[in-house]
C-alpha positions as CSV (number, residue, x, y, z in Angstrom):
1,M,127.9,105.7,-46.7
2,D,129.3,108.4,-49.2
3,T,126.0,109.3,-50.4
4,I,124.6,109.7,-46.8
5,S,127.7,111.8,-45.8
6,G,127.7,113.8,-48.6
7,R,123.9,114.8,-48.3
8,F,124.6,115.4,-44.4
9,A,127.4,118.0,-45.0
10,Q,124.9,120.1,-47.1
11,I,122.5,120.4,-44.4
12,E,123.5,123.4,-42.3
13,K,121.3,123.9,-39.4
14,G,119.3,122.1,-36.6
15,P,120.0,119.1,-34.3
16,K,122.4,116.6,-36.0
17,Y,119.8,113.7,-35.5
18,R,117.2,115.6,-37.6
19,A,119.8,116.7,-40.2
20,L,120.9,113.0,-40.6
21,A,117.4,111.8,-40.8
22,Q,116.8,114.5,-43.7
23,A,120.0,113.4,-45.5
24,I,118.7,109.9,-45.6
25,R,115.3,110.9,-46.7
26,E,116.7,112.9,-49.5
27,A,118.9,110.1,-50.5
28,I,115.9,107.8,-50.8
29,A,113.9,110.3,-52.6
30,A,116.8,110.7,-55.1
31,E,117.1,107.1,-55.4
32,E,120.5,107.1,-54.3
33,L,119.2,104.4,-51.8
34,A,116.9,101.8,-53.1
35,P,114.5,99.7,-51.1
36,G,116.5,96.7,-49.7
37,D,119.8,98.6,-49.4
38,K,121.4,98.3,-46.1
39,L,122.6,101.3,-44.0
40,P,125.7,101.5,-42.2
41,P,126.0,100.3,-38.5
42,V,125.3,103.0,-36.0
43,R,128.8,103.0,-34.6
44,E,130.4,103.2,-38.0
45,L,128.3,105.9,-39.4
46,G,128.6,107.9,-36.0
47,W,132.5,107.7,-36.3
48,T,132.5,108.8,-40.0
49,L,130.1,111.8,-39.2
50,Q,131.6,112.6,-35.9
51,M,128.6,112.0,-33.9
52,T,127.5,109.7,-31.1
53,P,126.1,106.1,-31.9
54,G,123.0,107.4,-29.9
55,T,122.4,110.3,-32.3
56,V,122.6,108.1,-35.3
57,A,120.3,105.4,-33.7
58,R,117.7,108.2,-33.1
59,A,117.7,109.3,-36.7
60,Y,117.3,105.6,-37.7
61,A,114.4,105.2,-35.2
62,I,112.7,108.4,-36.6
63,L,112.9,106.9,-40.3
64,T,111.7,103.7,-39.1
65,D,108.7,105.1,-37.4
66,E,108.0,106.9,-40.7
67,G,108.1,103.8,-42.6
68,A,111.2,104.8,-44.6
69,L,113.6,102.4,-42.9
70,K,113.2,98.8,-41.3
71,G,115.2,96.9,-38.8
72,E,115.7,93.3,-38.9
73,V,117.2,91.6,-35.8
74,G,120.7,90.3,-36.3
75,R,120.9,91.7,-40.0
76,G,120.7,95.4,-39.5
77,T,118.8,98.3,-41.0
78,F,117.5,98.6,-44.6
79,V,115.6,100.9,-46.8
80,A,111.9,99.9,-46.8
81,E,109.7,99.4,-49.6
82,P,107.3,102.5,-50.3
83,A,104.4,102.5,-48.2
84,P,101.1,102.5,-50.0
85,V,99.7,106.0,-50.5
86,D,97.0,107.2,-48.2
87,S,94.9,108.7,-51.0
88,A,92.3,109.9,-48.7
89,R,94.7,111.8,-46.4
90,D,96.5,113.1,-49.7
91,L,93.2,114.3,-51.1
92,R,92.5,116.2,-47.7
93,W,95.7,117.8,-47.9
94,A,95.5,118.8,-51.4
95,Q,92.1,120.3,-50.9
96,H,93.3,122.5,-47.9
97,N,96.3,123.4,-50.0
98,Q,94.7,125.0,-52.9
99,P,94.6,128.7,-52.4
100,Q,91.6,130.4,-53.9
101,D,91.3,133.2,-56.3
102,T,90.0,136.6,-54.8
103,D,89.7,140.3,-55.6
104,T,89.7,141.3,-52.0
105,V,92.9,140.7,-50.4
106,S,94.1,141.4,-46.9
107,F,97.8,142.1,-46.1
108,F,96.7,143.2,-42.7
109,S,98.5,140.4,-40.9
110,T,100.4,137.2,-41.9
111,K,98.2,134.5,-43.2
112,L,100.1,131.2,-43.4
113,P,99.6,128.3,-46.2
114,D,98.6,124.9,-45.2
115,A,101.7,122.9,-45.6
116,G,100.5,119.7,-43.7
117,Q,99.8,121.3,-40.5
118,V,96.0,121.0,-40.8
119,A,96.3,117.2,-41.1
120,L,98.7,116.9,-38.5
121,I,96.5,118.9,-36.1
122,H,93.6,116.6,-37.0
123,D,95.7,113.5,-36.2
124,A,96.7,115.0,-33.0
125,Y,93.2,115.5,-31.9
126,R,92.5,111.8,-32.8
127,R,95.5,110.7,-30.6
128,M,94.0,112.7,-27.8
129,A,91.1,110.4,-27.6
130,E,93.4,107.9,-26.4
131,N,94.7,109.7,-23.3
132,P,93.6,108.5,-19.8
133,V,90.2,109.6,-18.6
134,G,91.9,111.5,-15.8
135,A,93.6,113.9,-18.2
136,L,90.3,115.2,-19.2
137,L,88.6,115.3,-15.8
138,N,91.0,117.1,-13.7
139,Y,92.4,120.6,-13.0
140,P,95.8,121.6,-14.7
141,S,98.9,120.9,-12.7
142,A,102.6,121.7,-13.0
143,Q,103.5,118.0,-13.0
144,A,101.0,117.2,-15.7
145,Y,102.3,119.8,-17.9
146,E,106.0,119.0,-17.7
147,P,105.9,116.9,-21.0
148,A,104.4,119.9,-22.8
149,R,107.0,122.4,-21.4
150,R,109.8,120.1,-22.5
151,A,108.3,120.0,-25.8
152,V,108.4,123.7,-26.0
153,L,112.0,123.6,-25.1
154,R,112.7,121.5,-28.2
155,W,110.8,124.1,-30.3
156,L,113.0,126.8,-28.8
157,S,116.3,124.7,-29.2
158,D,117.6,127.0,-31.8
159,T,117.0,130.2,-29.7
160,A,119.9,131.3,-27.7
161,L,118.2,131.6,-24.2
162,G,121.0,130.9,-21.8
163,V,120.4,128.5,-19.0
164,V,116.9,127.5,-19.1
165,S,114.8,124.6,-17.6
166,H,111.2,123.6,-18.4
167,D,110.2,125.0,-14.9
168,D,111.1,128.6,-15.9
169,L,108.5,128.4,-18.8
170,V,104.8,128.8,-18.9
171,L,102.2,127.9,-21.5
172,S,100.1,130.9,-22.6
173,H,97.2,131.5,-24.9
174,G,99.3,132.9,-27.7
175,G,102.3,135.4,-27.5
176,Q,99.8,138.3,-26.4
177,S,98.8,136.3,-23.5
178,G,102.6,135.8,-22.8
179,V,103.2,139.4,-22.9
180,S,100.4,140.2,-20.3
181,L,101.8,137.4,-17.9
182,V,105.2,139.0,-18.0
183,M,103.7,142.5,-17.3
184,Q,101.7,141.1,-14.3
185,A,104.7,139.5,-13.1
186,V,107.1,142.7,-13.3
187,L,105.1,145.8,-13.0
188,K,104.5,147.5,-9.4
189,G,102.7,150.5,-8.4
190,S,99.7,152.4,-9.1
191,R,101.4,154.0,-12.4
192,P,104.3,151.9,-13.6
193,V,106.1,152.9,-16.9
194,V,106.7,150.6,-19.7
195,L,109.2,151.6,-22.6
196,V,108.6,150.7,-26.2
197,E,110.4,151.3,-29.4
198,E,109.6,154.2,-31.4
199,L,107.5,151.9,-33.6
200,F,106.3,148.8,-31.8
201,Y,103.9,145.9,-31.7
202,P,100.5,147.4,-30.6
203,G,100.0,144.3,-28.2
204,F,102.6,145.9,-25.8
205,R,100.6,149.1,-25.5
206,R,97.3,147.2,-25.2
207,A,98.6,145.0,-22.3
208,A,100.3,148.0,-20.4
209,Q,97.1,149.9,-20.6
210,L,95.2,146.9,-18.8
211,L,97.5,147.4,-15.9
212,R,97.3,151.0,-16.0
213,A,100.8,151.5,-17.1
214,Q,102.0,154.6,-18.7
215,V,103.9,153.7,-22.2
216,V,106.8,155.7,-23.3
217,S,108.6,155.5,-26.7
218,V,112.3,155.5,-27.2
219,P,114.0,156.8,-30.3
220,M,115.3,154.2,-32.8
221,D,118.1,153.9,-35.5
222,S,118.8,151.1,-38.1
223,Q,119.8,148.7,-35.4
224,G,116.9,149.3,-32.7
225,V,116.6,151.5,-30.0
226,I,119.6,153.9,-29.2
227,P,121.1,152.9,-26.1
228,E,122.0,156.6,-24.8
229,A,118.2,157.5,-25.4
230,L,117.1,154.4,-23.7
231,E,119.3,155.2,-20.4
232,E,118.2,159.0,-20.4
233,I,114.4,158.1,-20.8
234,A,114.6,155.1,-18.3
235,T,116.1,157.4,-15.8
236,K,113.7,160.3,-16.4
237,H,110.6,158.0,-16.0
238,D,111.9,155.3,-13.5
239,A,111.0,152.7,-16.0
240,Q,110.2,149.2,-14.8
241,L,110.1,147.3,-18.2
242,F,111.5,147.8,-21.9
243,C,109.4,145.8,-24.5
244,T,111.4,145.0,-27.7
245,S,111.5,142.7,-30.7
246,A,115.2,142.2,-31.3
247,E,115.4,139.3,-33.8
248,V,112.4,140.7,-36.0
249,H,111.3,144.0,-35.1
250,N,107.8,144.5,-35.8
251,P,106.8,146.4,-38.2
252,T,110.2,147.4,-39.8
253,G,111.9,143.9,-39.8
254,I,115.0,145.5,-38.1
255,F,117.6,142.9,-36.6
256,T,119.3,144.2,-33.6
257,P,122.8,142.9,-33.7
258,H,124.7,141.3,-30.5
259,A,126.7,144.4,-29.8
260,R,123.7,146.7,-29.6
261,R,122.0,144.2,-27.5
262,Q,124.7,144.1,-25.1
263,Q,124.8,148.0,-24.8
264,I,121.0,147.7,-24.1
265,A,121.3,145.0,-21.6
266,D,124.1,147.0,-19.9
267,V,121.9,150.0,-19.5
268,A,119.0,147.8,-18.1
269,A,121.5,146.3,-15.7
270,R,122.4,149.8,-14.6
271,R,119.1,151.3,-14.3
272,G,117.3,148.2,-12.9
273,F,114.6,147.7,-15.4
274,H,113.5,144.3,-16.9
275,I,113.4,143.6,-20.8
276,L,110.6,141.8,-22.3
277,E,111.7,140.2,-25.7
278,D,108.8,139.2,-28.0
279,D,110.2,136.9,-30.6
280,C,107.0,135.7,-32.4
281,Y,107.7,136.6,-35.8
282,R,111.2,135.1,-36.4
283,L,110.8,131.8,-38.8
284,G,114.6,130.9,-38.9
285,A,117.3,130.2,-36.3
286,S,118.3,133.0,-33.8
287,R,121.1,135.2,-35.1
288,A,122.4,136.5,-31.8
289,A,122.1,135.7,-28.0
290,S,118.6,136.8,-26.6
291,Y,118.4,139.3,-23.8
292,R,117.6,136.4,-21.3
293,A,121.2,135.1,-22.3
294,L,122.7,138.7,-21.9
295,L,120.7,139.6,-18.7
296,P,119.8,136.4,-16.9
297,E,118.2,138.1,-13.9
298,Q,116.2,140.7,-15.5
299,A,115.1,139.5,-19.2
300,W,111.9,137.6,-20.1
301,Y,111.3,135.9,-23.5
302,V,108.0,135.5,-25.1
303,S,107.0,133.5,-28.5
304,S,104.4,131.4,-30.0
305,I,103.7,128.9,-32.9
306,S,101.2,131.5,-34.5
307,K,103.8,132.7,-37.0
308,A,105.3,129.2,-37.8
309,L,102.4,126.7,-37.8
310,T,99.1,128.3,-36.8
311,P,97.5,131.2,-34.9
312,A,94.3,129.2,-34.5
313,L,95.3,127.2,-31.5
314,R,96.6,130.1,-29.5
315,I,99.6,128.3,-28.1
316,G,102.2,130.6,-26.6
317,F,105.0,130.7,-24.0
318,A,106.6,132.9,-22.0
319,V,110.1,132.3,-20.2
320,A,111.2,133.8,-17.1
321,P,114.6,134.6,-15.6
322,Q,115.3,131.6,-13.3
323,Q,115.1,133.6,-10.1
324,H,111.5,134.9,-11.3
325,S,110.2,131.5,-12.3
326,A,107.9,131.3,-9.4
327,A,106.4,134.6,-9.9
328,L,105.4,133.9,-13.4
329,R,103.9,130.5,-12.6
330,R,101.9,132.4,-9.9
331,V,100.4,134.9,-12.3
332,A,99.4,132.0,-14.6
333,E,97.8,130.0,-11.7
334,Y,96.0,132.8,-10.3
335,G,94.9,134.3,-13.6
336,F,93.5,131.2,-15.3
337,F,94.9,128.2,-13.6
338,G,96.7,127.1,-16.6
339,L,96.3,126.5,-20.2
340,A,93.3,124.0,-20.9
341,H,94.6,120.4,-20.5
342,P,93.7,119.5,-24.2
343,L,95.7,122.3,-25.3
344,A,98.7,121.2,-23.4
345,I,98.4,117.8,-24.8
346,L,98.2,119.1,-28.2
347,T,101.2,121.2,-27.8
348,Q,103.2,118.3,-26.4
349,D,102.1,116.1,-29.4
350,L,102.7,118.7,-32.2
351,L,106.1,119.9,-30.8
352,T,107.5,116.5,-30.2
353,R,106.8,115.2,-33.8
354,D,109.4,115.4,-36.4
355,E,106.7,115.7,-38.9
356,T,105.9,119.1,-37.4
357,Y,109.2,120.6,-38.0
358,E,109.1,119.3,-41.9
359,V,105.8,121.1,-42.1
360,M,107.4,124.4,-40.7
361,D,110.2,124.0,-43.2
362,R,107.5,123.7,-46.0
363,V,105.8,126.9,-44.5
364,R,108.8,128.8,-44.7
365,A,109.4,127.6,-48.5
366,E,105.8,128.7,-49.4
367,L,106.0,132.0,-47.6
368,S,109.5,132.5,-49.3
369,R,107.8,132.2,-52.6
370,Y,105.2,134.8,-52.0
371,I,107.8,137.2,-50.4
372,R,109.8,137.1,-53.4
373,A,106.8,137.6,-55.6
374,A,105.9,140.9,-53.6
375,V,109.6,142.1,-53.9
376,N,109.5,141.5,-57.6
377,G,106.2,143.3,-58.0
378,L,107.6,146.5,-55.7
379,G,111.1,146.6,-56.9
380,G,112.5,150.0,-57.4
381,F,110.8,151.2,-54.2
382,E,112.2,151.4,-50.5
383,L,111.5,148.1,-49.1
384,S,112.8,146.2,-46.3
385,W,112.2,142.4,-46.4
386,S,113.8,138.9,-45.7
387,D,113.0,135.4,-46.9
388,E,112.5,134.5,-43.1
389,I,110.2,137.4,-42.2
390,P,106.6,136.9,-43.2
391,F,105.9,140.8,-43.7
392,L,107.5,143.6,-45.6
393,W,108.1,147.3,-44.7
394,L,107.3,149.7,-47.4
395,Q,108.7,153.4,-47.3
396,L,106.2,155.3,-49.3
397,P,107.6,157.6,-52.0
398,E,107.1,161.3,-51.9
399,G,103.4,162.4,-52.2
400,W,101.8,159.7,-50.1
401,R,101.1,159.8,-46.5
402,A,100.6,156.3,-44.9
403,G,97.0,156.9,-43.9
404,A,95.9,158.3,-47.1
405,F,97.7,155.3,-49.0
406,A,96.2,152.6,-46.7
407,Q,92.7,154.2,-47.4
408,A,93.6,154.2,-51.3
409,A,94.7,150.8,-51.2
410,E,91.6,149.4,-49.4
411,A,89.5,151.3,-52.2
412,Q,91.2,148.9,-54.4
413,G,90.4,145.9,-52.6
414,V,93.8,145.7,-50.7
415,Q,94.2,145.9,-47.0
416,V,97.6,147.2,-45.5
417,R,98.6,148.6,-42.1
418,A,99.8,152.3,-42.0
419,A,102.9,153.0,-39.9
420,E,100.6,155.1,-37.4
421,D,99.1,151.8,-36.2
422,F,102.7,151.0,-34.5
423,A,103.3,154.4,-32.9
424,L,102.1,156.2,-29.9
425,R,99.4,158.9,-30.8
426,S,102.0,161.5,-29.6
427,G,104.6,160.2,-32.1
428,T,105.6,161.1,-35.7
429,P,105.7,157.8,-37.5
430,P,107.1,157.5,-41.0
431,H,105.5,157.5,-44.3
432,A,105.4,153.8,-44.5
433,V,103.2,150.7,-44.5
434,R,103.5,147.0,-43.4
435,I,102.4,144.3,-45.9
436,G,101.7,141.0,-44.4
437,I,102.2,138.1,-46.6
438,N,99.0,136.4,-47.4
439,A,99.8,132.8,-48.6
440,Q,96.1,131.7,-48.3
441,I,95.3,133.1,-51.7
442,S,96.2,132.0,-55.1
443,M,99.5,133.4,-56.3
444,R,97.5,135.1,-59.1
445,S,95.5,136.8,-56.7
446,F,98.4,137.7,-54.6
447,E,100.4,139.1,-57.6
448,A,97.4,141.1,-58.8
449,A,97.0,142.7,-55.4
450,I,100.7,143.7,-55.4
451,A,100.1,145.2,-58.8
452,R,97.4,147.4,-57.6
453,L,99.8,148.6,-54.7
454,R,102.5,149.3,-57.4
455,A,100.0,151.3,-59.5
456,L,99.3,153.5,-56.6
457,L,102.9,154.0,-55.8
458,D,103.5,154.9,-59.1
459,N,100.7,157.6,-59.3
460,P,100.9,159.5,-55.9
461,P,98.5,162.3,-55.4
462,E,99.6,165.6,-56.9
463,Q,99.6,167.4,-53.7
464,I,99.5,166.6,-49.8
465,V,96.7,168.6,-47.9
466,V,98.5,169.7,-44.7
């Protein structure tokens, strides 16, 4: 029991049942628990770790399903003998998991490594074939999609969303679709005004333009938009919606702390506009309450699995304030009847499996390895980065303009995004670029591309043509 308790204490985040399961896995892997060893009874271990017997039983059940433990009626729970290796599956994973060398490298957007999610998705499709025929013959329905929405709530369990029900949530075709759904539910009139940060995710502008909305930017500082400027501009333009990324600002990586969020929420409450929070780039646990928690009647939340597992499936979700849940559902139903049923089944399958969360941890770890290689290669320059943000924001040294640097980099076989891609045409973006982490290429190719960027930074043009 001391072995399990010690390892459990070292695991800081996540639901207790998952942390306990991981502690036991680690103890088995380190041979601190051997095949045939008996685990403590659930009540005894629960009392020791200050958790309910049900929580311990859930962890044991997960490990029993995985084959790491086995239960014997009347005797207890024991460490199981190692299962035979599925060499074919391991080979498939190894083949997927071998990044290739390349001389042409795109840092235009984040590219995730395969840390086992491809095999999980393949297995999910196979399991889908066992679904009743009716699930693949009928139109989507709210009742049929409830298990998928509950699975998303599990995915969002480390997000401070305030009081939330699966009824407040709509499945979307990725985060961009979620942004569009929220705007359709909120915006009114022939020429509504949408506010964005001085630098912002371009998808906000595209979605607003489809609805004939005017987009106006708000000045920022190192913590996000400036509340006084937000209030002044919102009042001047009678704004209906403010779009923001508070946990991981795209493209700068800025984190908006709780105190600033509260000031922004207070402005929205006074001026009556809604807030749309895009949280697609966060890989770790949330660090502050979401706007939906701070402003429960006016704040909306959008995220997806694109930056943590895969963007290929286009699985996203939008969460409405409770009093606007019906409006969000209506927009989805009127627009496309709902997500395709096979995708809803896949969502439920993936987001309820513990293996998915283990894969996500491996994705984060591999991305972190590439992030640190980029930081090591670009050391000495003004760089914003974090282990849990899959891109870097690079302030260019004197002599470089963002557009010129991006062109020069592309001529060297490396694509990056210039700051002007994230600003309104009338704005004055900084001389900076965003570098998306590409973990689908070999580390050798990655480091070589970073070295080519470093060579450009070390040798800026002699003069800037105005």
